[in-house]
NULUMDO-123690 format. One line per field, with one value per residue (C-alpha): residue in one letter; x, y, z. Coordinates in nm, 2 decimals, always signed. Example, Ala and Ser with C-alpha at 12.3 -4.5 7.8 and 13.67 -1.06 7.14 Angstrom:
res c(A,S)
c1 c(+1.23,+1.37)
c2 c(-0.45,-0.11)
c3 c(+0.78,+0.71)
//
This chain:
res c(X,X,X,X,X,X,X,X,X,X,X,X,X,X,X,X,X,X,X,X,X,X,X,X,X,X,X,X,X,X,X,X,X,X,X,X,X,X,X,X,X,X,X,X,X,X,X,X,X,X,X,X,X,X,X,X,X,X,X,X,X,X,X,X,X,X,X,X,X,X,X,X,X,X,X,X,X,X,X,X,X,X,X,X,X,X,X,X,X,X,X,X,X,X,X,X,X,X,X,X,X,X,X,X,X,X,X,X,X,X,X,X,X,X,X,X,X,X,X,X,X,X,X,X,X,X,X,X,X,X,X,X,X,X,X,X,X,X,X,X,X,X,X,X,X,X,X,X,X,X,X,X,X,X,X,X,X,X,X,X,X,X,X,X,X,X,X,X,X,X,X,X,X,X,X,X,X,X,X,X,X,X,X,X,X,X,X,X,X,X,X,X,X,X,X,X,X,X,X,X,X,X,X,X,X,X,X,X,X,X,X,X,X,X,X,X,X,X,X,X,X,X,X,X,X,X,X,X,X,X,X,X,X,X,X,X,X,X,X,X,X,X,X,X,X,X,X,X,X,X,X,X,X,X,X,X,X,X,X,X,X,X,X,X,X,X,X,X,X,X,X,X,X,X,X,X,X,X,X,X,X,X,X,X,X,X,X,X,X,X,X,X,X,X,X,X,X,X,X,X,X,X,X,X,X,X,X,X,X,X,X,X,X,X,X,X,X,X,X,X,X,X,X,X,X,X,X,X,X,X,X,X,X,X,X,X,X,X,X,X,X,X,X,X,X,X,X,X,X,X,X,X,X,X,X,X,X,X,X,X,X,X,X,X,X,X,X,X,X,X,X,X,X,X,X,X,X,X,X,X,X,X,X,X,X,X,X,X,X,X,X,X,X,X,X,X,X,X,X,X,X,X,X,X,X,X,X,X,X,X,X,X,X,X,X,X,X,X,X,X,X,X,X,X,X,X,X,X,X,X,X,X,X,X,X,X,X,X,X,X,X,X,X,X,X,X,X,X,X,X,X,X,X,X,X,X,X,X,X,X,X,X,X,X,X,X,X,X,X,X,X,X,X,X,X,X,X,X,X,X,X,X,X,X,X,X,X,X,X,X,X,X,X,X,X,X,X,X,X,X,X,X,X,X,X,X,X,X,X,X,X,X,X,X,X,X,X,X,X,X,X,X,X,X,X,X,X,X,X,X,X,X,X,X,X,X,X,X,X,X,X,X,X,X,X,X,X,X,X,X,X,X,X,X,X,X,X,X,X,X,X,X,X,X,X,X,X,X,X,X,X,X,X,X,X,X,X,X,X,X,X,X,X,X,X,X,X,X,X,X,X,X)
c1 c(+7.67,+7.38,+7.18,+7.25,+7.14,+6.82,+6.75,+6.81,+6.57,+6.30,+6.33,+6.31,+6.00,+5.84,+5.90,+5.76,+5.46,+5.39,+5.40,+5.17,+4.92,+4.93,+4.88,+4.58,+4.43,+4.49,+4.30,+4.01,+3.99,+4.01,+3.72,+3.50,+3.57,+3.50,+3.16,+3.08,+3.16,+2.94,+2.66,+2.69,+2.68,+2.36,+2.20,+2.30,+2.53,+2.81,+3.00,+3.06,+3.15,+3.41,+3.56,+3.59,+3.75,+4.00,+4.09,+4.14,+4.37,+4.58,+4.61,+4.64,+4.82,+4.75,+4.52,+4.34,+4.02,+3.98,+4.10,+3.85,+3.56,+3.66,+3.68,+3.33,+3.20,+3.33,+3.20,+2.86,+2.84,+2.99,+3.28,+3.50,+3.78,+3.83,+3.81,+4.07,+4.30,+4.29,+4.34,+4.66,+4.78,+4.72,+4.81,+5.13,+4.96,+4.66,+4.66,+4.70,+4.37,+4.17,+4.33,+4.26,+3.90,+3.82,+3.99,+3.78,+3.46,+3.58,+3.64,+3.30,+3.15,+3.33,+3.19,+3.54,+3.43,+3.70,+3.97,+3.78,+3.76,+4.13,+4.22,+3.99,+4.16,+4.50,+4.38,+4.21,+4.52,+4.73,+4.49,+4.50,+4.12,+4.09,+3.72,+3.69,+3.84,+3.63,+3.32,+3.40,+3.47,+3.15,+2.95,+3.07,+2.95,+2.62,+2.59,+2.61,+2.38,+2.66,+2.48,+2.63,+2.98,+2.91,+2.77,+3.07,+3.31,+3.13,+3.11,+3.47,+3.57,+3.35,+3.53,+3.87,+3.75,+3.74,+3.38,+3.12,+2.87,+3.09,+2.92,+2.58,+2.41,+2.57,+2.47,+2.11,+2.08,+2.20,+1.98,+1.69,+1.77,+1.77,+1.44,+1.60,+1.39,+1.46,+1.83,+1.80,+1.60,+1.87,+2.14,+1.95,+1.90,+2.28,+2.33,+2.03,+2.12,+2.00,+2.18,+2.06,+1.71,+1.51,+1.70,+1.66,+1.29,+1.23,+1.43,+1.25,+0.91,+1.00,+1.08,+0.83,+0.72,+0.39,+0.38,+0.31,+0.61,+0.83,+0.70,+0.76,+1.12,+1.18,+1.04,+1.27,+1.57,+1.47,+1.48,+1.83,+1.98,+1.75,+1.78,+1.58,+1.58,+1.45,+1.17,+1.08,+1.08,+0.84,+0.61,+0.61,+0.53,+0.25,+0.12,+0.15,-0.04,-0.31,-0.24,-0.27,-0.31,-0.01,+0.19,+0.09,+0.20,+0.54,+0.60,+0.48,+0.77,+1.01,+0.91,+0.75,+0.97,+0.87,+0.51,+0.52,+0.69,+0.40,+0.15,+0.30,+0.30,-0.06,-0.17,-0.01,-0.23,-0.54,-0.54,-0.64,-0.77,-0.44,-0.25,-0.47,-0.41,-0.03,-0.03,-0.27,-0.03,+0.26,+0.04,-0.01,+0.36,+0.45,+0.48,+0.66,+0.41,+0.56,+0.52,+0.17,+0.06,+0.19,+0.02,-0.32,-0.32,-0.24,-0.50,-0.76,-0.67,-0.70,-1.04,-1.15,-1.05,-1.26,-1.56,-1.57,-1.62,-1.70,-1.36,-1.18,-1.34,-1.22,-0.86,-0.86,-0.98,-0.68,-0.46,-0.60,-0.57,-0.21,-0.12,-0.27,-0.16,+0.18,+0.52,+0.46,+0.42,+0.32,+0.38,+0.13,-0.01,-0.11,-0.28,-0.45,-0.58,-0.70,-0.91,-1.04,-1.16,-1.31,-1.50,-1.63,-1.75,-1.92,-2.09,-2.20,-2.21,-2.32,-2.51,-2.34,-2.25,-2.15,-1.88,-1.77,-1.73,-1.49,-1.28,-1.27,-1.15,-0.87,-0.78,-0.75,-0.46,-0.27,-0.36,-0.04,-0.16,-0.45,-0.62,-0.65,-0.79,-1.05,-1.16,-1.20,-1.39,-1.64,-1.70,-1.74,-2.01,-2.18,-2.18,-2.35,-2.60,-2.70,-2.73,-2.95,-2.71,-2.73,-2.57,-2.24,-2.24,-2.29,-2.01,-1.76,-1.85,-1.84,-1.49,-1.37,-1.53,-1.37,-1.03,-0.78,-0.55,-0.80,-0.81,-1.10,-1.21,-1.24,-1.43,-1.68,-1.74,-1.80,-2.05,-2.24,-2.25,-2.37,-2.66,-2.75,-2.74,-2.98,-3.22,-3.21,-3.27,-3.58,-3.45,-3.55,-3.52,-3.15,-3.09,-3.24,-3.02,-2.71,-2.78,-2.82,-2.50,-2.33,-2.45,-2.33,-1.98,-1.90,-2.07,-1.77,-1.78,-1.78,-2.04,-2.29,-2.51,-2.55,-2.65,-2.87,-3.06,-3.12,-3.23,-3.46,-3.62,-3.69,-3.77,-3.87,-4.09,-4.23,-4.23,-4.14,-4.08,-4.45,-4.58,-4.77,-4.62,-4.78,-4.60,-4.28,-4.28,-4.36,-4.09,-3.84,-3.92,-3.87,-3.55,-3.40,-3.50,-3.35,-3.04,-2.98,-3.09,-3.40,-3.57,-3.85,-4.01,-3.99,-4.32,-4.50,-4.34,-4.45,-4.81,-4.81,-4.68,-4.94,-5.21,-5.09,-4.96,-5.26,-5.03,-4.98,-4.68,-4.49,-4.58,-4.46,-4.13,-4.08,-4.16,-3.91,-3.65,-3.71,-3.69,-3.35,-3.24,-3.32,-3.15,-2.83,-2.83,-2.86,-3.21,-3.34,-3.64,-3.78,-3.69,-3.87,-4.19,-4.19,-4.12,-4.40,-4.64,-4.55,-4.60,-4.97,-5.03,-5.00,-4.99,-4.71,-4.46,-4.16,-4.29,-3.99,-3.73,-3.94,-3.97,-3.60,-3.53,-3.78,-3.59,-3.26,-3.39,-3.49,-3.15,-2.97,-3.18,-3.08,-3.44,-3.34,-3.68,-3.86,-3.58,-3.62,-3.99,-3.95,-3.66,-3.86,-4.17,-3.95,-3.83,-4.19,-4.31,-4.01,-3.81,-3.62,-3.60,-3.30,-3.21,-3.29,-2.92,-2.81,-3.10,-3.02,-2.67,-2.80,-3.04,-2.75,-2.57,-2.88,-2.94,-2.58)
c2 c(+3.23,+3.13,+3.42,+3.32,+2.96,+3.08,+3.29,+3.00,+2.78,+3.05,+3.10,+2.72,+2.69,+2.99,+2.83,+2.49,+2.66,+2.87,+2.57,+2.38,+2.66,+2.67,+2.29,+2.32,+2.60,+2.39,+2.10,+2.32,+2.46,+2.11,+1.98,+2.28,+2.23,+1.86,+1.93,+2.18,+1.92,+1.66,+1.91,+1.95,+1.57,+1.55,+1.81,+1.60,+1.87,+1.63,+1.87,+2.13,+1.85,+1.71,+2.05,+2.12,+1.78,+1.84,+2.18,+2.03,+1.76,+2.04,+2.20,+1.88,+1.63,+1.26,+1.33,+1.00,+1.15,+1.36,+1.08,+0.83,+1.09,+1.15,+0.77,+0.73,+1.01,+0.86,+0.52,+0.66,+0.86,+0.59,+0.81,+0.50,+0.66,+0.92,+0.66,+0.45,+0.75,+0.86,+0.50,+0.47,+0.82,+0.75,+0.38,+0.43,+0.64,+0.41,+0.09,-0.22,-0.37,-0.05,-0.02,-0.38,-0.39,-0.06,-0.20,-0.52,-0.31,-0.10,-0.41,-0.54,-0.21,-0.23,-0.59,-0.74,-1.01,-1.26,-1.01,-0.90,-1.26,-1.32,-1.01,-1.11,-1.46,-1.30,-1.06,-1.34,-1.56,-1.28,-1.19,-1.55,-1.57,-1.23,-1.22,-0.84,-0.87,-1.17,-0.98,-0.67,-0.87,-1.07,-0.75,-0.62,-0.93,-0.90,-0.53,-0.62,-0.92,-1.18,-1.38,-1.72,-1.58,-1.42,-1.75,-1.95,-1.71,-1.73,-2.11,-2.14,-1.91,-2.11,-2.43,-2.28,-2.14,-2.32,-2.21,-2.42,-2.14,-1.86,-1.59,-1.73,-1.39,-1.28,-1.61,-1.58,-1.23,-1.34,-1.65,-1.43,-1.21,-1.52,-1.62,-1.94,-1.90,-2.24,-2.19,-1.85,-1.99,-2.26,-1.99,-1.77,-2.07,-2.12,-1.80,-1.84,-1.80,-1.59,-1.28,-1.29,-1.43,-1.11,-1.04,-1.40,-1.40,-1.08,-1.20,-1.54,-1.38,-1.16,-1.47,-1.54,-1.86,-1.95,-1.99,-2.36,-2.40,-2.21,-2.42,-2.74,-2.64,-2.53,-2.85,-3.05,-2.85,-2.90,-3.27,-3.25,-2.98,-2.91,-2.58,-2.36,-2.07,-2.29,-2.42,-2.07,-1.97,-2.25,-2.12,-1.77,-1.89,-2.10,-1.78,-1.60,-1.88,-1.86,-2.22,-2.09,-2.42,-2.58,-2.26,-2.30,-2.67,-2.57,-2.29,-2.51,-2.76,-2.47,-2.39,-2.10,-1.82,-1.91,-1.93,-1.58,-1.46,-1.61,-1.46,-1.11,-1.17,-1.29,-0.99,-0.75,-0.92,-0.89,-1.27,-1.25,-1.60,-1.75,-1.51,-1.63,-1.99,-1.94,-1.75,-2.00,-2.29,-2.10,-2.05,-2.42,-2.49,-2.17,-2.15,-1.82,-1.57,-1.27,-1.45,-1.57,-1.22,-1.09,-1.37,-1.33,-0.96,-1.01,-1.28,-1.06,-0.77,-0.99,-1.13,-0.77,-0.68,-0.98,-0.84,-1.17,-0.98,-1.28,-1.44,-1.10,-1.04,-1.38,-1.32,-0.96,-1.08,-1.32,-1.02,-0.82,-1.11,-1.18,-0.82,-0.77,-1.10,-1.18,-1.01,-1.01,-0.67,-0.51,-0.16,+0.10,+0.13,-0.24,-0.22,+0.10,-0.09,-0.39,-0.17,+0.05,-0.25,-0.41,-0.09,-0.08,-0.44,-0.39,-0.07,-0.16,-0.54,-0.63,-0.30,-0.27,+0.09,+0.05,-0.20,-0.01,+0.30,+0.10,-0.01,+0.34,+0.49,+0.22,+0.30,+0.67,+0.58,+0.45,+0.72,+0.88,+1.16,+1.41,+1.26,+0.93,+1.09,+1.28,+0.96,+0.78,+1.08,+1.08,+0.71,+0.78,+1.04,+0.76,+0.54,+0.82,+0.86,+0.49,+0.53,+0.84,+1.05,+1.34,+1.60,+1.41,+1.35,+1.72,+1.81,+1.58,+1.70,+2.07,+2.02,+1.88,+2.15,+2.43,+2.26,+2.44,+2.13,+1.92,+1.94,+2.04,+1.69,+1.59,+1.91,+1.85,+1.49,+1.63,+1.89,+1.62,+1.41,+1.71,+1.76,+1.39,+1.43,+1.72,+1.52,+1.21,+1.43,+1.56,+1.92,+1.98,+2.36,+2.33,+2.07,+2.30,+2.59,+2.38,+2.24,+2.59,+2.70,+2.39,+2.48,+2.84,+2.76,+2.41,+2.40,+2.21,+1.94,+1.57,+1.52,+1.77,+1.51,+1.33,+1.65,+1.76,+1.42,+1.43,+1.80,+1.74,+1.44,+1.59,+1.95,+1.99,+1.68,+1.66,+2.03,+1.91,+2.26,+2.34,+1.98,+1.88,+1.65,+1.33,+1.38,+1.48,+1.18,+0.94,+1.09,+1.07,+0.70,+0.63,+0.82,+0.65,+0.30,+0.36,+0.51,+0.23,-0.05,-0.15,-0.29,-0.47,-0.14,+0.04,-0.09,+0.02,+0.37,+0.41,+0.31,+0.55,+0.83,+0.76,+0.80,+1.12,+1.29,+1.25,+1.35,+1.08,+1.26,+1.28,+0.91,+0.80,+0.98,+0.81,+0.47,+0.53,+0.63,+0.30,+0.10,+0.27,+0.19,-0.18,-0.18,-0.03,-0.30,-0.57,-0.68,-0.66,-0.88,-0.64,-0.34,-0.47,-0.51,-0.14,-0.04,-0.26,-0.12,+0.24,+0.14,+0.06,+0.43,+0.56,+0.92,+0.87,+1.16,+0.93,+0.67,+0.70,+0.64,+0.36,+0.17,+0.19,+0.07,-0.22,-0.35,-0.31,-0.51,-0.80,-0.77,-0.80,-1.10,-1.28,-1.27,-1.14,-1.20,-0.99,-0.73,-0.72,-0.66,-0.35,-0.21,-0.24,-0.08,+0.21,+0.27,+0.25,+0.50,+0.72,+0.69,+1.01,+0.95,+1.02,+0.65,+0.55,+0.55,+0.33,+0.09,+0.05,-0.06,-0.30,-0.45,-0.52,-0.70,-0.90,-1.00,-1.11)
c3 c(+0.48,+0.70,+0.57,+0.21,+0.29,+0.44,+0.14,-0.10,+0.11,+0.11,-0.27,-0.33,-0.11,-0.28,-0.63,-0.52,-0.35,-0.65,-0.88,-0.65,-0.65,-1.03,-1.04,-0.81,-1.02,-1.34,-1.19,-1.09,-1.44,-1.59,-1.38,-1.46,-1.83,-1.81,-1.64,-1.91,-2.18,-2.00,-2.00,-2.37,-2.40,-2.19,-2.42,-2.72,-2.85,-2.93,-3.16,-2.89,-2.64,-2.88,-2.94,-2.57,-2.50,-2.79,-2.64,-2.30,-2.46,-2.61,-2.27,-2.08,-2.31,-2.25,-1.95,-1.89,-1.78,-2.09,-2.32,-2.17,-2.21,-2.57,-2.64,-2.49,-2.70,-3.02,-2.93,-2.85,-3.17,-3.39,-3.51,-3.55,-3.75,-3.49,-3.22,-3.38,-3.42,-3.06,-2.94,-3.14,-3.04,-2.67,-2.67,-2.47,-2.21,-2.15,-1.93,-2.15,-2.04,-2.11,-2.45,-2.55,-2.42,-2.61,-2.92,-2.90,-2.89,-3.18,-3.39,-3.31,-3.41,-3.74,-3.78,-3.77,-3.54,-3.60,-3.52,-3.21,-3.08,-3.15,-2.96,-2.68,-2.66,-2.63,-2.36,-2.16,-2.18,-2.05,-1.77,-1.64,-1.57,-1.42,-1.34,-1.39,-1.75,-1.83,-1.72,-1.92,-2.24,-2.20,-2.13,-2.47,-2.64,-2.46,-2.55,-2.92,-2.89,-2.92,-2.65,-2.75,-2.73,-2.39,-2.26,-2.40,-2.23,-1.89,-1.90,-2.00,-1.71,-1.47,-1.58,-1.51,-1.18,-0.85,-0.80,-0.98,-0.98,-1.09,-1.31,-1.23,-1.21,-1.54,-1.71,-1.58,-1.73,-2.07,-2.07,-1.99,-2.29,-2.50,-2.36,-2.22,-1.90,-1.74,-1.78,-1.63,-1.34,-1.28,-1.26,-1.03,-0.80,-0.81,-0.61,-0.38,-0.01,+0.28,+0.16,-0.20,-0.13,-0.21,-0.53,-0.65,-0.56,-0.76,-1.06,-1.07,-1.05,-1.36,-1.57,-1.84,-1.67,-1.51,-1.13,-1.17,-1.40,-1.14,-0.85,-1.03,-1.11,-0.75,-0.61,-0.85,-0.74,-0.37,-0.41,-0.56,-0.33,-0.04,+0.14,+0.38,+0.13,-0.15,+0.07,+0.16,-0.21,-0.29,-0.02,-0.16,-0.51,-0.37,-0.21,-0.54,-0.72,-0.44,-0.32,+0.04,+0.22,+0.04,+0.13,+0.49,+0.49,+0.35,+0.60,+0.89,+0.81,+0.84,+1.19,+1.39,+1.26,+0.91,+1.00,+1.16,+0.84,+0.63,+0.87,+0.81,+0.43,+0.44,+0.64,+0.39,+0.12,+0.34,+0.38,+0.74,+0.78,+0.65,+0.89,+1.18,+1.08,+1.09,+1.42,+1.58,+1.48,+1.65,+1.96,+2.00,+2.06,+2.25,+2.63,+2.66,+2.81,+2.62,+2.28,+2.38,+2.47,+2.13,+1.94,+2.12,+2.05,+1.68,+1.64,+1.81,+1.58,+1.27,+1.38,+1.43,+1.08,+0.96,+1.16,+1.36,+1.68,+1.90,+1.83,+1.85,+2.19,+2.32,+2.22,+2.34,+2.68,+2.70,+2.62,+2.90,+3.14,+3.05,+3.06,+3.41,+3.57,+3.43,+3.38,+3.00,+2.84,+2.51,+2.37,+2.48,+2.12,+2.13,+2.46,+2.35,+2.04,+2.24,+2.49,+2.21,+2.00,+2.31,+2.37,+2.02,+2.04,+2.37,+2.24,+1.89,+1.89,+2.25,+2.31,+2.65,+2.70,+3.06,+2.99,+2.68,+2.90,+3.13,+2.84,+2.69,+3.02,+3.03,+2.67,+2.76,+2.99,+2.69,+2.43,+2.32,+2.10,+2.11,+1.80,+1.99,+2.30,+2.08,+1.91,+2.24,+2.38,+2.10,+2.16,+2.53,+2.44,+2.24,+2.56,+2.75,+2.47,+2.49,+2.87,+2.81,+3.00,+2.76,+2.99,+3.01,+2.64,+2.57,+2.81,+2.64,+2.30,+2.40,+2.54,+2.21,+2.00,+2.22,+2.25,+2.02,+2.01,+1.81,+1.43,+1.21,+1.13,+1.49,+1.58,+1.29,+1.41,+1.76,+1.63,+1.44,+1.76,+1.96,+1.72,+1.75,+2.13,+2.11,+1.89,+2.10,+2.41,+2.24,+2.24,+1.87,+1.91,+2.01,+1.73,+1.48,+1.60,+1.60,+1.25,+1.11,+1.27,+1.13,+0.78,+0.82,+0.94,+0.82,+0.48,+0.33,+0.59,+0.47,+0.75,+0.60,+0.44,+0.78,+0.95,+0.66,+0.66,+1.03,+1.03,+0.73,+0.89,+1.22,+1.12,+0.76,+0.74,+1.09,+1.19,+1.54,+1.69,+1.62,+1.69,+2.00,+2.27,+2.12,+1.79,+1.95,+2.18,+1.89,+1.67,+1.95,+2.01,+1.64,+1.63,+1.94,+1.83,+1.48,+1.63,+1.88,+1.64,+1.84,+1.54,+1.72,+1.82,+1.48,+1.34,+1.65,+1.63,+1.26,+1.35,+1.65,+1.43,+1.16,+1.42,+1.58,+1.26,+1.04,+0.75,+0.48,+0.32,+0.65,+0.73,+0.39,+0.44,+0.77,+0.63,+0.36,+0.62,+0.80,+0.47,+0.40,+0.76,+0.71,+0.37,+0.52,+0.78,+0.51,+0.61,+0.25,+0.31,+0.57,+0.37,+0.06,+0.26,+0.36,+0.00,-0.15,+0.11,-0.01,-0.37,-0.31,-0.30,-0.66,-0.54,-0.30,-0.34,-0.31,-0.56,-0.80,-0.53,-0.37,-0.70,-0.75,-0.39,-0.43,-0.73,-0.54,-0.25,-0.48,-0.66,-0.32,-0.23,-0.55,-0.68,-1.02,-1.20,-0.95,-0.97,-1.35,-1.31,-1.09,-1.28,-1.60,-1.43,-1.32,-1.68,-1.81,-1.55,-1.52,-1.85,-1.78,-1.41,-1.18,-1.16,-1.52,-1.65,-1.35,-1.40,-1.77,-1.67,-1.41,-1.67,-1.90,-1.62,-1.52,-1.88,-1.95)
//
C-alpha cells in the first residue's frame, strides 16, 4: 500500500510539474510574439500587428495584455467599429474602470460628446472622487482639445477635495494650452515649495509672459502669501531680466545662504562683479575662519577672472595668511590655484620673478597631476628667463621635453620656450637649429606661428648668425626689452639698430614689429606714431600692411574720421590688396 501511495504522489507531482513547464513555455512564447507585434507597430505596419494580436487572442483567450494592445492599436488607427466590437466581447473580462474610460474615449472619437459626458458622470459618481480616475478622464478631454471640460472636471474635483490646490499641475498645463498664462502661473505657484522649486521655475519661465509681467505677478503673490521660495523666485527672475542690483537686495533679505546661491548663479553667467558683491556681503557678517578662508579664496579667484590683479592679490594674500596661521583649511586644488595665480601676478603684473618663483615652488607642493606640474615648470622657466638665468631655464624645459609622462601639447610649449631661451641668451645659432628642428618634427603645432615669427625676425631679416657683435648686441637688447615689456628702452634700441645695420629694409621690419607689439598691448597712440613714420617712405616694402595698421590704430582710438582717411587711401593704393575685403566691411560699419 505504501508503495502504491508513493507512486500516486509521484505521478501527481509529475503531472503538475509538466503543466507548470508548459505554462512557463506558453508565457515565454506569448511575450516573444507581443514584442514582435510591437515591432510591427513601431514600423507602422499596423495590418501585420493586428493579425498577430488576433492570433494571440485565439491562442490566449481574454488575455488582458493582448486585449489592451489591440484596443490601443484600434484607437490609434481609428478603427472604431473594431474597437467597439472587442470592447463588447471582452467587457466581462476587463476591469470596470478600464472598460468605461476606454468607452468614453471611443464615444468622443465618434463625436458622441453628450453620451461620453453622461458616461463620465456615472463613472465619477461611482469612483467617489478617485483622483486617478478623475485624472484619466480629464486627460482624455485634454487629448481631444476639450479644455473647458477638463478644467471644469479638475475644479469640481478640487472643490470636493480637502486640498484647496488639488490638481494644480494639471490645471496649469491645460491653462497653458489655452494660452491663459496668468491662470497657469497662479496654478504653478500653488504647488511651489522647496521640493518643486526647480520644476516650477522652469515652467514659469516657459510661459509666454515677459519677465516684467512675471515679476509683477510674483510680487503680488508674495504680498498675499509670503514664502522663502517665492522670494527666491523673484530674485531669479530679476536676474533673468538683468536687474542685478534689485536681485541682490532680494537675496540679501533671505540671508547668507541665499547670497551664496546667488553668487554661484552669477558666476555661471560670468557676472563676476555681482558674485563678488554677494560674497563680500557674506564676508562682512562672518566670523568663522573656515568660511572666511573659503570666501577670501573665491573672491580672489573672481577678481583674477576680471583681470583686477591688485584686488585678487590682496585677497589671495589673506588666503595664504589664514591657511598658514589658523586651523582653517582648503582643498589642495584651491591652495594650488591661489599660489599659481599669485605667481602669475608677481611674474607678469609686478615683474617680480624672484617672488613668483617662491610662489611657484609652493604651488608645486599642491600639484596633483603631471599636467599641473608641467604648467608650473614652464612658468618657473619664465622666472629664470627674467632673472637671466638661462641655464636653469634650459634644464627645466629639457626635462619636460624628455619626460615621457607629459603630453604633446606640453612638450610643444616647452620647445617653444626653449627656443625663446636660446634667443634671449643671444645664442642665435642654437635658436636657428632648434627652430628648424621644430619645423621638421612639429609642423602641425598650434605654436608654429610663434616660432616662425621669432625665427623670421632674428634670422631671415637680421641675418644674425653672420652679423657682427654690434648688430647682435643691439638686436638682443631689442628682443629682451620687447619680451620683458621694457617699453622705455625700445626707441633707443631701434635707433641703435638703425645705426649699426645700415639696412633700411631690416630697420623698417623692426619698426613694424615694435608697432605690432604696442598695438597688441593696447597702446594704440604709440603704435600709430611708429606706423605713420614708416608711411613717410613711399618705397617701404611693408607699406600695404602699415597703411592698414595705421587705420586700425585710429579706429581703436575712436578717431573714425582719421581711420576713414587711411582705409580709403589703402583702397585707392591697393584696390586688390590682402586687406581690401576686410576694409570694405569696416567702412560699411563706420558709415552706418
